[in-house]
PyMOL Python script that loads the backbone (N, CA, C, O; Angstrom):
from pymol import cmd

cmd.read_pdbstr("""\
ATOM      1  N   MET A   1      -3.473  -1.197-111.602  1.00  0.00           N
ATOM      2  CA  MET A   1      -3.220  -0.805-110.134  1.00  0.00           C
ATOM      3  C   MET A   1      -2.532   0.605-109.903  1.00  0.00           C
ATOM      4  O   MET A   1      -1.617   0.847-110.691  1.00  0.00           O
ATOM      5  N   THR A   2      -2.758   1.384-109.144  1.00  0.00           N
ATOM      6  CA  THR A   2      -2.372   2.162-108.943  1.00  0.00           C
ATOM      7  C   THR A   2      -1.073   2.340-107.803  1.00  0.00           C
ATOM      8  O   THR A   2      -1.056   1.407-107.001  1.00  0.00           O
ATOM      9  N   LYS A   3      -0.002   3.358-107.595  1.00  0.00           N
ATOM     10  CA  LYS A   3       0.792   2.664-106.421  1.00  0.00           C
ATOM     11  C   LYS A   3       0.838   3.739-105.081  1.00  0.00           C
ATOM     12  O   LYS A   3       1.032   4.952-105.146  1.00  0.00           O
ATOM     13  N   ARG A   4       0.603   2.931-103.868  1.00  0.00           N
ATOM     14  CA  ARG A   4       0.036   3.397-103.342  1.00  0.00           C
ATOM     15  C   ARG A   4       1.505   4.830-102.397  1.00  0.00           C
ATOM     16  O   ARG A   4       2.640   4.744-101.930  1.00  0.00           O
ATOM     17  N   LYS A   5       0.572   5.811-102.581  1.00  0.00           N
ATOM     18  CA  LYS A   5       2.017   6.258-101.604  1.00  0.00           C
ATOM     19  C   LYS A   5       2.325   6.732 -99.795  1.00  0.00           C
ATOM     20  O   LYS A   5       1.595   7.201 -98.921  1.00  0.00           O
ATOM     21  N   ASN A   6       3.275   6.463 -99.825  1.00  0.00           N
ATOM     22  CA  ASN A   6       3.291   6.507 -98.412  1.00  0.00           C
ATOM     23  C   ASN A   6       3.148   8.045 -97.350  1.00  0.00           C
ATOM     24  O   ASN A   6       3.862   9.000 -97.656  1.00  0.00           O
ATOM     25  N   LYS A   7       2.568   8.116 -96.609  1.00  0.00           N
ATOM     26  CA  LYS A   7       1.514   9.182 -95.360  1.00  0.00           C
ATOM     27  C   LYS A   7       3.632   9.404 -94.780  1.00  0.00           C
ATOM     28  O   LYS A   7       4.400   8.560 -94.319  1.00  0.00           O
ATOM     29  N   PRO A   8       3.864  10.933 -95.123  1.00  0.00           N
ATOM     30  CA  PRO A   8       5.444  11.673 -94.741  1.00  0.00           C
ATOM     31  C   PRO A   8       4.633  12.125 -93.452  1.00  0.00           C
ATOM     32  O   PRO A   8       3.687  12.894 -93.282  1.00  0.00           O
ATOM     33  N   TYR A   9       5.391  11.336 -92.626  1.00  0.00           N
ATOM     34  CA  TYR A   9       6.080  11.329 -91.373  1.00  0.00           C
ATOM     35  C   TYR A   9       7.018  12.606 -90.469  1.00  0.00           C
ATOM     36  O   TYR A   9       8.217  12.330 -90.508  1.00  0.00           O
ATOM     37  N   PRO A  10       6.889  13.182 -90.123  1.00  0.00           N
ATOM     38  CA  PRO A  10       7.709  14.401 -89.241  1.00  0.00           C
ATOM     39  C   PRO A  10       9.536  13.354 -88.441  1.00  0.00           C
ATOM     40  O   PRO A  10       9.408  12.487 -87.576  1.00  0.00           O
ATOM     41  N   THR A  11      10.468  13.621 -88.818  1.00  0.00           N
ATOM     42  CA  THR A  11      11.282  13.223 -88.105  1.00  0.00           C
ATOM     43  C   THR A  11      11.218  12.903 -86.829  1.00  0.00           C
ATOM     44  O   THR A  11      11.134  11.796 -86.298  1.00  0.00           O
ATOM     45  N   GLU A  12      11.289  14.528 -86.136  1.00  0.00           N
ATOM     46  CA  GLU A  12      10.718  13.914 -84.660  1.00  0.00           C
ATOM     47  C   GLU A  12       9.813  13.202 -84.168  1.00  0.00           C
ATOM     48  O   GLU A  12       9.884  12.839 -82.994  1.00  0.00           O
ATOM     49  N   PHE A  13       8.638  12.816 -85.083  1.00  0.00           N
ATOM     50  CA  PHE A  13       7.516  11.493 -84.869  1.00  0.00           C
ATOM     51  C   PHE A  13       8.612  10.820 -84.846  1.00  0.00           C
ATOM     52  O   PHE A  13       9.164  10.859 -83.747  1.00  0.00           O
ATOM     53  N   LYS A  14       9.351   9.976 -85.952  1.00  0.00           N
ATOM     54  CA  LYS A  14       9.864   8.922 -85.837  1.00  0.00           C
ATOM     55  C   LYS A  14      10.862   8.513 -84.589  1.00  0.00           C
ATOM     56  O   LYS A  14      10.833   7.431 -84.001  1.00  0.00           O
ATOM     57  N   GLN A  15      11.492   9.292 -84.393  1.00  0.00           N
ATOM     58  CA  GLN A  15      11.922   9.346 -83.013  1.00  0.00           C
ATOM     59  C   GLN A  15      11.917   8.828 -82.096  1.00  0.00           C
ATOM     60  O   GLN A  15      12.646   8.020 -81.521  1.00  0.00           O
ATOM     61  N   GLU A  16      10.135   9.806 -81.744  1.00  0.00           N
ATOM     62  CA  GLU A  16       9.831   9.466 -80.460  1.00  0.00           C
ATOM     63  C   GLU A  16       9.297   8.097 -80.572  1.00  0.00           C
ATOM     64  O   GLU A  16       9.227   7.315 -79.624  1.00  0.00           O
ATOM     65  N   ALA A  17       8.777   7.745 -82.262  1.00  0.00           N
ATOM     66  CA  ALA A  17       7.940   6.647 -81.871  1.00  0.00           C
ATOM     67  C   ALA A  17       9.086   5.425 -81.507  1.00  0.00           C
ATOM     68  O   ALA A  17       8.810   4.713 -80.542  1.00  0.00           O
ATOM     69  N   ILE A  18      10.189   5.192 -82.145  1.00  0.00           N
ATOM     70  CA  ILE A  18      11.546   4.736 -81.625  1.00  0.00           C
ATOM     71  C   ILE A  18      11.477   4.829 -80.440  1.00  0.00           C
ATOM     72  O   ILE A  18      11.156   3.718 -80.017  1.00  0.00           O
ATOM     73  N   ALA A  19      11.600   5.547 -79.610  1.00  0.00           N
ATOM     74  CA  ALA A  19      11.881   5.752 -77.826  1.00  0.00           C
ATOM     75  C   ALA A  19      10.902   5.289 -77.291  1.00  0.00           C
ATOM     76  O   ALA A  19      10.915   4.864 -76.136  1.00  0.00           O
ATOM     77  N   LEU A  20       9.916   5.296 -78.027  1.00  0.00           N
ATOM     78  CA  LEU A  20       8.617   4.946 -77.038  1.00  0.00           C
ATOM     79  C   LEU A  20       9.073   2.956 -76.817  1.00  0.00           C
ATOM     80  O   LEU A  20       8.688   2.386 -75.797  1.00  0.00           O
ATOM     81  N   VAL A  21       9.578   2.473 -77.493  1.00  0.00           N
ATOM     82  CA  VAL A  21       9.915   1.051 -77.582  1.00  0.00           C
ATOM     83  C   VAL A  21      11.306   0.895 -76.866  1.00  0.00           C
ATOM     84  O   VAL A  21      11.318   0.324 -75.776  1.00  0.00           O
ATOM     85  N   VAL A  22      12.525   1.383 -77.426  1.00  0.00           N
ATOM     86  CA  VAL A  22      14.235   2.218 -77.149  1.00  0.00           C
ATOM     87  C   VAL A  22      14.206   2.169 -75.868  1.00  0.00           C
ATOM     88  O   VAL A  22      14.553   1.252 -75.123  1.00  0.00           O
ATOM     89  N   GLU A  23      13.639   3.522 -75.551  1.00  0.00           N
ATOM     90  CA  GLU A  23      14.305   4.099 -74.411  1.00  0.00           C
ATOM     91  C   GLU A  23      12.537   3.383 -72.752  1.00  0.00           C
ATOM     92  O   GLU A  23      12.727   3.070 -71.577  1.00  0.00           O
ATOM     93  N   LYS A  24      11.580   3.413 -73.305  1.00  0.00           N
ATOM     94  CA  LYS A  24      10.575   4.140 -72.285  1.00  0.00           C
ATOM     95  C   LYS A  24      10.161   2.387 -72.113  1.00  0.00           C
ATOM     96  O   LYS A  24       9.587   2.114 -71.058  1.00  0.00           O
ATOM     97  N   ASN A  25      10.377   1.426 -72.913  1.00  0.00           N
ATOM     98  CA  ASN A  25      10.014   0.166 -72.423  1.00  0.00           C
ATOM     99  C   ASN A  25       8.318  -0.742 -73.070  1.00  0.00           C
ATOM    100  O   ASN A  25       7.821  -1.860 -72.934  1.00  0.00           O
ATOM    101  N   HIS A  26       8.015   0.321 -73.652  1.00  0.00           N
ATOM    102  CA  HIS A  26       6.434   0.065 -74.391  1.00  0.00           C
ATOM    103  C   HIS A  26       7.071  -1.188 -75.388  1.00  0.00           C
ATOM    104  O   HIS A  26       8.158  -1.247 -75.964  1.00  0.00           O
ATOM    105  N   SER A  27       5.719  -2.339 -75.335  1.00  0.00           N
ATOM    106  CA  SER A  27       5.688  -3.528 -76.620  1.00  0.00           C
ATOM    107  C   SER A  27       5.706  -2.837 -77.871  1.00  0.00           C
ATOM    108  O   SER A  27       5.022  -1.825 -78.017  1.00  0.00           O
ATOM    109  N   ILE A  28       6.225  -3.165 -78.531  1.00  0.00           N
ATOM    110  CA  ILE A  28       5.753  -3.290 -80.598  1.00  0.00           C
ATOM    111  C   ILE A  28       4.052  -2.673 -80.486  1.00  0.00           C
ATOM    112  O   ILE A  28       3.593  -1.549 -80.690  1.00  0.00           O
ATOM    113  N   SER A  29       3.545  -3.694 -80.158  1.00  0.00           N
ATOM    114  CA  SER A  29       2.609  -3.781 -80.278  1.00  0.00           C
ATOM    115  C   SER A  29       1.669  -2.788 -79.033  1.00  0.00           C
ATOM    116  O   SER A  29       0.452  -2.914 -78.896  1.00  0.00           O
ATOM    117  N   GLN A  30       2.278  -2.096 -78.443  1.00  0.00           N
ATOM    118  CA  GLN A  30       1.250  -0.917 -77.421  1.00  0.00           C
ATOM    119  C   GLN A  30       2.186   0.082 -78.497  1.00  0.00           C
ATOM    120  O   GLN A  30       1.482   0.067 -79.506  1.00  0.00           O
ATOM    121  N   ALA A  31       3.038   0.687 -78.721  1.00  0.00           N
ATOM    122  CA  ALA A  31       3.303   1.946 -79.187  1.00  0.00           C
ATOM    123  C   ALA A  31       2.458   1.699 -80.923  1.00  0.00           C
ATOM    124  O   ALA A  31       1.741   2.577 -81.404  1.00  0.00           O
ATOM    125  N   VAL A  32       2.684   0.640 -81.487  1.00  0.00           N
ATOM    126  CA  VAL A  32       2.001   1.239 -82.723  1.00  0.00           C
ATOM    127  C   VAL A  32       0.373   1.637 -83.084  1.00  0.00           C
ATOM    128  O   VAL A  32      -0.168   2.382 -83.902  1.00  0.00           O
ATOM    129  N   SER A  33      -0.193   0.513 -81.774  1.00  0.00           N
ATOM    130  CA  SER A  33      -1.431   1.181 -81.675  1.00  0.00           C
ATOM    131  C   SER A  33      -1.876   2.329 -80.878  1.00  0.00           C
ATOM    132  O   SER A  33      -3.028   2.600 -80.538  1.00  0.00           O
ATOM    133  N   SER A  34      -0.875   2.915 -80.649  1.00  0.00           N
ATOM    134  CA  SER A  34      -0.984   4.524 -79.597  1.00  0.00           C
ATOM    135  C   SER A  34      -1.028   4.827 -80.496  1.00  0.00           C
ATOM    136  O   SER A  34      -1.985   5.495 -80.886  1.00  0.00           O
ATOM    137  N   LEU A  35       0.076   4.461 -81.351  1.00  0.00           N
ATOM    138  CA  LEU A  35       0.599   6.098 -82.515  1.00  0.00           C
ATOM    139  C   LEU A  35      -0.465   5.625 -83.927  1.00  0.00           C
ATOM    140  O   LEU A  35      -0.893   6.519 -84.657  1.00  0.00           O
ATOM    141  N   GLY A  36      -0.715   4.579 -84.119  1.00  0.00           N
ATOM    142  CA  GLY A  36      -1.891   4.577 -84.987  1.00  0.00           C
ATOM    143  C   GLY A  36      -1.229   4.298 -86.371  1.00  0.00           C
ATOM    144  O   GLY A  36      -1.618   4.606 -87.497  1.00  0.00           O
ATOM    145  N   ILE A  37       0.121   3.481 -85.873  1.00  0.00           N
ATOM    146  CA  ILE A  37       1.096   3.240 -87.587  1.00  0.00           C
ATOM    147  C   ILE A  37       1.239   1.998 -87.095  1.00  0.00           C
ATOM    148  O   ILE A  37       0.887   1.702 -85.953  1.00  0.00           O
ATOM    149  N   THR A  38       1.852   1.047 -88.056  1.00  0.00           N
ATOM    150  CA  THR A  38       1.789  -0.537 -88.031  1.00  0.00           C
ATOM    151  C   THR A  38       3.103  -0.981 -87.500  1.00  0.00           C
ATOM    152  O   THR A  38       4.069  -0.252 -87.276  1.00  0.00           O
ATOM    153  N   ASP A  39       3.024  -2.269 -87.325  1.00  0.00           N
ATOM    154  CA  ASP A  39       4.945  -2.397 -87.082  1.00  0.00           C
ATOM    155  C   ASP A  39       6.136  -2.819 -88.065  1.00  0.00           C
ATOM    156  O   ASP A  39       7.315  -3.015 -87.773  1.00  0.00           O
ATOM    157  N   LYS A  40       5.555  -2.897 -89.209  1.00  0.00           N
ATOM    158  CA  LYS A  40       6.221  -2.891 -90.169  1.00  0.00           C
ATOM    159  C   LYS A  40       6.589  -1.459 -89.931  1.00  0.00           C
ATOM    160  O   LYS A  40       7.414  -1.443 -89.018  1.00  0.00           O
ATOM    161  N   ILE A  41       6.321  -0.194 -90.381  1.00  0.00           N
ATOM    162  CA  ILE A  41       6.680   1.189 -90.439  1.00  0.00           C
ATOM    163  C   ILE A  41       7.250   1.108 -89.628  1.00  0.00           C
ATOM    164  O   ILE A  41       8.435   1.058 -89.958  1.00  0.00           O
ATOM    165  N   LEU A  42       7.049   1.034 -88.187  1.00  0.00           N
ATOM    166  CA  LEU A  42       8.193   1.159 -86.806  1.00  0.00           C
ATOM    167  C   LEU A  42       9.615   0.688 -87.091  1.00  0.00           C
ATOM    168  O   LEU A  42      10.669   1.232 -86.764  1.00  0.00           O
ATOM    169  N   TYR A  43       9.398  -0.541 -87.831  1.00  0.00           N
ATOM    170  CA  TYR A  43      10.507  -1.963 -88.030  1.00  0.00           C
ATOM    171  C   TYR A  43      11.518  -0.890 -89.109  1.00  0.00           C
ATOM    172  O   TYR A  43      12.733  -0.707 -89.039  1.00  0.00           O
ATOM    173  N   ASN A  44      10.789  -0.452 -89.827  1.00  0.00           N
ATOM    174  CA  ASN A  44      11.735   0.019 -91.731  1.00  0.00           C
ATOM    175  C   ASN A  44      12.321   1.781 -90.640  1.00  0.00           C
ATOM    176  O   ASN A  44      13.440   2.164 -90.980  1.00  0.00           O
ATOM    177  N   TRP A  45      11.820   2.424 -89.824  1.00  0.00           N
ATOM    178  CA  TRP A  45      12.285   3.445 -89.241  1.00  0.00           C
ATOM    179  C   TRP A  45      13.439   3.293 -88.286  1.00  0.00           C
ATOM    180  O   TRP A  45      14.336   4.108 -88.072  1.00  0.00           O
ATOM    181  N   GLY A  46      13.279   2.253 -87.815  1.00  0.00           N
ATOM    182  CA  GLY A  46      13.847   1.636 -86.697  1.00  0.00           C
ATOM    183  C   GLY A  46      15.788   1.002 -87.357  1.00  0.00           C
ATOM    184  O   GLY A  46      16.869   0.996 -86.767  1.00  0.00           O
ATOM    185  N   LEU A  47      15.423   0.606 -88.653  1.00  0.00           N
ATOM    186  CA  LEU A  47      16.416   0.243 -89.334  1.00  0.00           C
ATOM    187  C   LEU A  47      17.347   1.159 -89.853  1.00  0.00           C
ATOM    188  O   LEU A  47      18.577   1.171 -89.804  1.00  0.00           O
ATOM    189  N   ILE A  48      16.223   2.211 -90.549  1.00  0.00           N
ATOM    190  CA  ILE A  48      16.718   3.162 -90.887  1.00  0.00           C
ATOM    191  C   ILE A  48      17.661   4.352 -89.416  1.00  0.00           C
ATOM    192  O   ILE A  48      18.847   4.665 -89.319  1.00  0.00           O
ATOM    193  N   MET A  49      16.935   4.562 -88.881  1.00  0.00           N
ATOM    194  CA  MET A  49      17.898   5.310 -87.815  1.00  0.00           C
ATOM    195  C   MET A  49      19.050   4.789 -87.590  1.00  0.00           C
ATOM    196  O   MET A  49      20.044   5.451 -87.890  1.00  0.00           O
ATOM    197  N   THR A  50      19.191   3.560 -87.044  1.00  0.00           N
ATOM    198  CA  THR A  50      20.101   2.627 -86.585  1.00  0.00           C
ATOM    199  C   THR A  50      21.592   3.083 -87.453  1.00  0.00           C
ATOM    200  O   THR A  50      22.599   3.683 -87.079  1.00  0.00           O
ATOM    201  N   THR A  51      21.120   2.387 -88.991  1.00  0.00           N
ATOM    202  CA  THR A  51      22.016   2.850 -89.936  1.00  0.00           C
ATOM    203  C   THR A  51      22.527   4.225 -90.230  1.00  0.00           C
ATOM    204  O   THR A  51      23.494   4.458 -90.955  1.00  0.00           O
ATOM    205  N   LYS A  52      21.932   4.952 -89.721  1.00  0.00           N
ATOM    206  CA  LYS A  52      21.954   6.333 -90.119  1.00  0.00           C
ATOM    207  C   LYS A  52      22.848   6.520 -88.717  1.00  0.00           C
ATOM    208  O   LYS A  52      23.919   7.078 -88.957  1.00  0.00           O
ATOM    209  N   ARG A  53      22.666   6.206 -87.409  1.00  0.00           N
ATOM    210  CA  ARG A  53      23.673   6.182 -86.065  1.00  0.00           C
ATOM    211  C   ARG A  53      24.900   5.504 -86.714  1.00  0.00           C
ATOM    212  O   ARG A  53      25.775   6.301 -87.054  1.00  0.00           O
ATOM    213  N   LYS A  54      25.138   4.244 -86.950  1.00  0.00           N
ATOM    214  CA  LYS A  54      26.068   3.430 -87.313  1.00  0.00           C
ATOM    215  C   LYS A  54      27.507   3.918 -88.472  1.00  0.00           C
ATOM    216  O   LYS A  54      28.724   3.733 -88.436  1.00  0.00           O
ATOM    217  N   HIS A  55      26.288   4.804 -89.699  1.00  0.00           N
ATOM    218  CA  HIS A  55      26.823   5.530 -90.566  1.00  0.00           C
ATOM    219  C   HIS A  55      28.129   6.465 -89.546  1.00  0.00           C
ATOM    220  O   HIS A  55      29.307   6.170 -89.342  1.00  0.00           O
ATOM    221  N   ARG A  56      27.214   7.797 -89.012  1.00  0.00           N
ATOM    222  CA  ARG A  56      27.565   8.463 -88.396  1.00  0.00           C
ATOM    223  C   ARG A  56      28.910   8.180 -87.392  1.00  0.00           C
ATOM    224  O   ARG A  56      29.943   8.848 -87.426  1.00  0.00           O
ATOM    225  N   ASP A  57      28.708   7.297 -86.702  1.00  0.00           N
ATOM    226  CA  ASP A  57      29.898   6.832 -85.861  1.00  0.00           C
ATOM    227  C   ASP A  57      30.993   6.320 -86.378  1.00  0.00           C
ATOM    228  O   ASP A  57      32.134   6.547 -85.976  1.00  0.00           O
ATOM    229  N   ALA A  58      30.592   5.409 -87.546  1.00  0.00           N
ATOM    230  CA  ALA A  58      31.992   4.782 -88.449  1.00  0.00           C
ATOM    231  C   ALA A  58      32.787   6.246 -89.148  1.00  0.00           C
ATOM    232  O   ALA A  58      34.011   6.354 -89.216  1.00  0.00           O
ATOM    233  N   VAL A  59      31.753   7.361 -89.657  1.00  0.00           N
ATOM    234  CA  VAL A  59      32.521   8.312 -90.187  1.00  0.00           C
ATOM    235  C   VAL A  59      33.306   9.147 -88.777  1.00  0.00           C
ATOM    236  O   VAL A  59      34.519   9.152 -88.988  1.00  0.00           O
ATOM    237  N   ALA A  60      33.059   9.648 -87.799  1.00  0.00           N
ATOM    238  CA  ALA A  60      33.669   9.683 -86.905  1.00  0.00           C
ATOM    239  C   ALA A  60      34.702   8.845 -86.245  1.00  0.00           C
ATOM    240  O   ALA A  60      35.698   9.417 -85.803  1.00  0.00           O
ATOM    241  N   ASP A  61      34.639   8.167 -86.181  1.00  0.00           N
ATOM    242  CA  ASP A  61      35.726   7.412 -85.964  1.00  0.00           C
ATOM    243  C   ASP A  61      36.720   6.918 -86.951  1.00  0.00           C
ATOM    244  O   ASP A  61      37.531   6.052 -86.624  1.00  0.00           O
ATOM    245  N   ASN A  62      36.689   7.551 -88.423  1.00  0.00           N
ATOM    246  CA  ASN A  62      37.228   7.314 -89.561  1.00  0.00           C
ATOM    247  C   ASN A  62      37.800   8.527 -89.401  1.00  0.00           C
ATOM    248  O   ASN A  62      38.921   8.488 -89.907  1.00  0.00           O
ATOM    249  N   LEU A  63      37.504   9.846 -88.823  1.00  0.00           N
ATOM    250  CA  LEU A  63      37.898  11.426 -88.839  1.00  0.00           C
ATOM    251  C   LEU A  63      39.088  10.692 -87.320  1.00  0.00           C
ATOM    252  O   LEU A  63      40.286  10.469 -87.497  1.00  0.00           O
ATOM    253  N   LEU A  64      38.542  10.513 -86.302  1.00  0.00           N
ATOM    254  CA  LEU A  64      39.083  10.371 -85.517  1.00  0.00           C
ATOM    255  C   LEU A  64      40.724   9.855 -85.133  1.00  0.00           C
ATOM    256  O   LEU A  64      41.555  10.380 -84.392  1.00  0.00           O
ATOM    257  N   ASN A  65      40.811   8.284 -86.185  1.00  0.00           N
ATOM    258  CA  ASN A  65      41.749   7.587 -86.627  1.00  0.00           C
ATOM    259  C   ASN A  65      42.532   8.302 -87.528  1.00  0.00           C
ATOM    260  O   ASN A  65      43.761   8.271 -87.463  1.00  0.00           O
ATOM    261  N   MET A  66      42.134   8.722 -88.073  1.00  0.00           N
ATOM    262  CA  MET A  66      43.342   9.932 -89.299  1.00  0.00           C
ATOM    263  C   MET A  66      44.011  11.412 -88.440  1.00  0.00           C
ATOM    264  O   MET A  66      44.833  12.232 -88.850  1.00  0.00           O
ATOM    265  N   ASN A  67      43.328  11.339 -87.204  1.00  0.00           N
ATOM    266  CA  ASN A  67      44.081  12.376 -86.853  1.00  0.00           C
ATOM    267  C   ASN A  67      43.713  13.719 -87.310  1.00  0.00           C
ATOM    268  O   ASN A  67      44.533  14.609 -87.536  1.00  0.00           O
ATOM    269  N   PHE A  68      42.373  13.831 -87.443  1.00  0.00           N
ATOM    270  CA  PHE A  68      41.885  14.756 -88.175  1.00  0.00           C
ATOM    271  C   PHE A  68      41.956  16.068 -87.813  1.00  0.00           C
ATOM    272  O   PHE A  68      41.562  16.731 -86.853  1.00  0.00           O
ATOM    273  N   ASN A  69      43.031  16.441 -89.610  1.00  0.00           N
ATOM    274  CA  ASN A  69      42.972  18.255 -89.835  1.00  0.00           C
ATOM    275  C   ASN A  69      42.406  18.547 -90.804  1.00  0.00           C
ATOM    276  O   ASN A  69      42.587  18.120 -91.945  1.00  0.00           O
ATOM    277  N   PRO A  70      41.557  19.420 -90.372  1.00  0.00           N
ATOM    278  CA  PRO A  70      40.320  20.326 -91.433  1.00  0.00           C
ATOM    279  C   PRO A  70      41.279  20.292 -92.407  1.00  0.00           C
ATOM    280  O   PRO A  70      41.264  19.337 -93.183  1.00  0.00           O
ATOM    281  N   VAL A  71      42.364  21.403 -92.558  1.00  0.00           N
ATOM    282  CA  VAL A  71      43.530  22.073 -93.409  1.00  0.00           C
ATOM    283  C   VAL A  71      44.019  20.952 -94.215  1.00  0.00           C
ATOM    284  O   VAL A  71      43.961  21.240 -95.410  1.00  0.00           O
ATOM    285  N   GLY A  72      44.545  19.610 -93.963  1.00  0.00           N
ATOM    286  CA  GLY A  72      44.855  18.937 -94.614  1.00  0.00           C
ATOM    287  C   GLY A  72      43.547  17.995 -95.680  1.00  0.00           C
ATOM    288  O   GLY A  72      43.764  17.341 -96.700  1.00  0.00           O
ATOM    289  N   LEU A  73      42.462  18.201 -95.107  1.00  0.00           N
ATOM    290  CA  LEU A  73      41.690  17.092 -95.084  1.00  0.00           C
ATOM    291  C   LEU A  73      40.997  18.168 -96.882  1.00  0.00           C
ATOM    292  O   LEU A  73      40.465  17.683 -97.880  1.00  0.00           O
ATOM    293  N   ILE A  74      41.309  19.513 -96.608  1.00  0.00           N
ATOM    294  CA  ILE A  74      40.844  20.449 -97.830  1.00  0.00           C
ATOM    295  C   ILE A  74      42.117  20.530 -98.537  1.00  0.00           C
ATOM    296  O   ILE A  74      42.083  21.317 -99.482  1.00  0.00           O
ATOM    297  N   LYS A  75      43.503  19.792 -98.299  1.00  0.00           N
ATOM    298  CA  LYS A  75      44.491  20.071 -99.337  1.00  0.00           C
ATOM    299  C   LYS A  75      44.137  19.437-100.036  1.00  0.00           C
ATOM    300  O   LYS A  75      44.110  19.731-101.231  1.00  0.00           O
ATOM    301  N   PHE A  76      43.529  17.775 -99.324  1.00  0.00           N
ATOM    302  CA  PHE A  76      43.332  16.406 -99.888  1.00  0.00           C
ATOM    303  C   PHE A  76      42.340  16.385-101.238  1.00  0.00           C
ATOM    304  O   PHE A  76      42.393  15.793-102.316  1.00  0.00           O
ATOM    305  N   GLY A  77      41.343  17.404-100.583  1.00  0.00           N
ATOM    306  CA  GLY A  77      40.413  17.209-101.438  1.00  0.00           C
ATOM    307  C   GLY A  77      40.563  18.321-102.734  1.00  0.00           C
ATOM    308  O   GLY A  77      39.780  18.357-103.683  1.00  0.00           O
ATOM    309  N   LEU A  78      41.319  18.894-102.620  1.00  0.00           N
ATOM    310  CA  LEU A  78      41.600  20.090-103.884  1.00  0.00           C
ATOM    311  C   LEU A  78      42.703  19.069-104.526  1.00  0.00           C
ATOM    312  O   LEU A  78      42.574  19.154-105.747  1.00  0.00           O
ATOM    313  N   ALA A  79      43.450  18.394-104.289  1.00  0.00           N
ATOM    314  CA  ALA A  79      44.392  17.745-104.706  1.00  0.00           C
ATOM    315  C   ALA A  79      43.396  16.861-105.386  1.00  0.00           C
ATOM    316  O   ALA A  79      42.818  17.336-106.363  1.00  0.00           O
ATOM    317  N   MET A  80      43.219  16.100-105.149  1.00  0.00           N
ATOM    318  CA  MET A  80      42.022  15.137-105.769  1.00  0.00           C
ATOM    319  C   MET A  80      40.908  16.179-107.015  1.00  0.00           C
ATOM    320  O   MET A  80      41.129  15.956-108.205  1.00  0.00           O
ATOM    321  N   LEU A  81      40.302  16.757-106.827  1.00  0.00           N
ATOM    322  CA  LEU A  81      40.128  17.769-107.777  1.00  0.00           C
ATOM    323  C   LEU A  81      41.097  17.632-109.098  1.00  0.00           C
ATOM    324  O   LEU A  81      40.820  17.397-110.275  1.00  0.00           O
ATOM    325  N   ALA A  82      42.318  17.869-108.445  1.00  0.00           N
ATOM    326  CA  ALA A  82      43.403  18.115-109.746  1.00  0.00           C
ATOM    327  C   ALA A  82      43.086  16.934-110.501  1.00  0.00           C
ATOM    328  O   ALA A  82      42.592  16.996-111.627  1.00  0.00           O
ATOM    329  N   ILE A  83      43.421  15.605-109.770  1.00  0.00           N
ATOM    330  CA  ILE A  83      43.661  14.847-110.517  1.00  0.00           C
ATOM    331  C   ILE A  83      42.859  14.558-112.115  1.00  0.00           C
ATOM    332  O   ILE A  83      43.254  13.651-112.849  1.00  0.00           O
TER     333      ILE A  83
END
""", "prot")
cmd.dss("prot")
cmd.show_as("cartoon", "prot")
cmd.util.cbc("prot")
cmd.orient("prot")
């Protein structure tokens, strides 16, 4: 049995597909049928995009909470390299 390769889709296409449901209030079935993809693919993309967004926001929050100082961060990184 050979492993099936997934068709690569550009990030912009994925974002637009998710936006159809989230921002333009299309149903999942309407969105997937108009785009020619499966609902599983759309759910996976949504999960991935949400996870990336949550991670990015968490990093930004951590930097704000640390009173982000790039010079201090560089010094910290250099100190960690010396260990």
